[in-house]
C-alpha positions in Angstrom: 87.8 7.8 12.5 89.8 9.3 14.6 87.4 8.3 17.2 88.0 4.8 16.4 92.1 5.2 15.9 92.2 5.0 11.8 93.4 8.9 12.0 95.6 10.6 14.5 94.7 14.2 15.7 97.4 15.7 13.2 95.8 13.6 10.4 92.4 15.0 11.0 93.3 18.7 11.7 95.3 18.5 8.1 92.5 16.6 6.5 90.0 19.0 7.7 91.8 22.2 6.8 91.8 21.0 3.2 89.0 22.6 1.3 86.2 20.3 -0.1 86.2 19.5 -4.1 83.1 18.9 -5.1 82.9 17.0 -8.8 79.2 18.0 -9.9 78.1 16.7 -12.7 74.1 16.8 -13.7 72.5 14.0 -14.8 71.9 14.2 -18.6 70.0 11.6 -20.6 71.4 13.0 -24.1 75.3 12.0 -23.2 76.2 8.2 -23.0 75.6 5.2 -25.2 71.8 4.9 -26.8 70.3 8.0 -25.5 66.9 7.3 -27.8 66.7 3.6 -26.4 67.1 4.9 -22.7 64.7 7.4 -23.3 62.0 5.2 -24.6 63.0 2.5 -21.9 62.3 5.3 -19.3 58.8 5.7 -20.7 57.9 2.4 -20.1 60.2 1.5 -16.8 58.2 4.8 -15.4 55.0 3.3 -16.3 56.1 -0.3 -14.9 57.0 1.5 -11.5 54.0 3.3 -11.1 51.7 0.3 -11.9 53.8 -2.0 -9.4 54.6 0.5 -6.7 58.4 0.7 -7.3 60.4 4.0 -7.3 63.3 3.4 -9.9 65.8 5.3 -8.4 65.9 4.2 -4.4 64.4 0.4 -4.6 67.5 -0.7 -5.6 66.7 -2.2 -9.1 68.9 -3.7 -11.7 67.8 -3.5 -14.9 69.0 -5.5 -17.9 68.2 -4.3 -22.0 69.1 -5.8 -24.6 71.3 -3.2 -26.1 74.5 -4.6 -27.1 77.3 -2.0 -26.2 79.6 -2.7 -28.7 76.9 -2.6 -31.6 75.5 0.3 -29.9 79.0 2.1 -30.3 79.8 0.9 -33.9 76.8 2.3 -34.5 76.6 5.5 -33.1 79.9 6.3 -34.9 78.6 5.2 -38.3 75.9 7.5 -38.1 77.9 10.1 -37.2 80.7 10.0 -39.8 78.5 9.3 -42.6 75.9 11.9 -41.5 78.3 14.6 -41.2 79.7 14.1 -44.5 76.1 13.5 -46.4 75.1 17.1 -44.0 78.3 18.3 -46.0 77.5 17.5 -49.2 73.5 18.4 -48.5 74.6 21.9 -47.2 77.2 22.6 -50.4 74.2 21.5 -52.9 71.5 23.7 -51.2 73.7 26.9 -50.4 72.0 30.3 -51.1 68.7 27.9 -51.5 65.6 26.9 -49.7 66.0 23.0 -49.3 62.1 22.8 -49.0 60.9 21.7 -52.1 57.8 19.3 -53.1 58.1 16.4 -55.1 58.4 18.8 -58.5 61.3 20.8 -57.1 59.1 23.8 -56.3 59.8 25.7 -53.0 56.9 24.7 -50.3 55.3 28.1 -49.6 55.2 29.2 -45.9 56.9 25.9 -44.7 59.1 27.5 -42.0 55.6 29.4 -40.7 53.6 26.0 -40.9 56.4 24.5 -38.9 56.5 26.9 -36.3 52.7 26.6 -35.8 53.5 23.0 -34.4 56.1 24.2 -32.1 55.4 24.2 -28.5 57.1 27.6 -28.2 54.5 29.1 -30.9 51.5 27.5 -28.8 53.1 28.7 -25.5 53.4 32.6 -27.0 49.7 32.3 -28.3 48.5 31.1 -25.1 50.8 34.0 -23.2 49.8 36.9 -25.4 46.0 35.8 -25.9 46.5 35.4 -29.9 47.7 38.9 -30.1 49.6 37.8 -33.5 51.7 41.3 -33.5 53.2 40.1 -29.9 53.5 36.6 -31.1 55.8 37.3 -34.6 57.9 39.8 -32.0 58.8 36.9 -30.1 59.5 34.8 -32.7 62.1 37.2 -34.2 63.5 38.3 -31.2 67.1 37.1 -31.4 68.5 35.4 -27.9 71.6 33.4 -27.1 70.9 29.8 -27.6 73.1 26.9 -28.0 72.9 25.4 -31.1 74.2 21.8 -32.3 77.3 21.6 -34.7 79.2 18.6 -35.9 82.3 20.7 -34.0 80.2 20.7 -30.8 77.9 22.6 -29.2 78.0 26.5 -30.0 76.5 29.5 -28.3 74.6 32.0 -31.0 72.5 35.0 -31.4 69.1 33.8 -32.9 65.6 34.4 -33.1 63.1 31.2 -32.7 62.6 31.6 -36.5 66.3 31.5 -37.2 66.6 28.4 -34.8 63.7 27.0 -36.7 65.4 27.3 -40.2 68.7 26.5 -38.9 67.6 23.0 -37.7 65.6 22.5 -41.0 68.5 22.4 -42.9 70.1 19.7 -40.9 69.7 15.9 -42.2 68.6 13.6 -39.4 69.3 9.7 -39.8 68.0 6.4 -37.8 69.7 3.2 -37.5 68.4 -0.1 -35.6 69.7 -3.2 -35.4 67.7 -5.8 -34.0 67.3 -10.0 -33.6 64.7 -11.2 -36.1 64.2 -14.2 -34.2 63.3 -12.6 -31.0 62.7 -8.6 -31.4 65.5 -7.7 -29.5 67.3 -4.2 -30.0 70.7 -4.5 -30.5 71.6 -0.9 -31.3 69.2 2.2 -31.9 70.6 5.5 -33.2 68.3 8.6 -33.7 64.9 9.2 -32.5 
């Protein structure tokens, strides 16, 4: 810019003496509006891009969706507000008890162990330790620092994978979708 007369030598010297400040944010697909919708859309778009030899990130494509940002915002607010209240009631009702019950109200035996066997963590440990269940069980019960969801924001806690599974199995989940019945266009989508 100095070469073409936009900056004087003094301005250039003053600007180059300042430290470079970088405001770097890692792209996170779980932040922003309609994360579940965007995740599903990304799967479709990546498949389409592969079939049509496009690069989603460098070909200058503009992607338009059917999501109505106002409806999406209201839907996310409604789910967060009502689910937080329902969670409070649920937690108070089941305090000190196991909520995983069958239709007769009996505790489902081995519920957490069965659920753990369906996780990628369990499958990886079984593979890593060649099926040695003593090692697998040791690492499933070993505590680590991990970020966990709370209604007050993410919190770091010391938990084992089994503790984490039990913690999350006590959280309610909800889904919400609004679509145009005439053409099937999704207007708002909350939850997976």
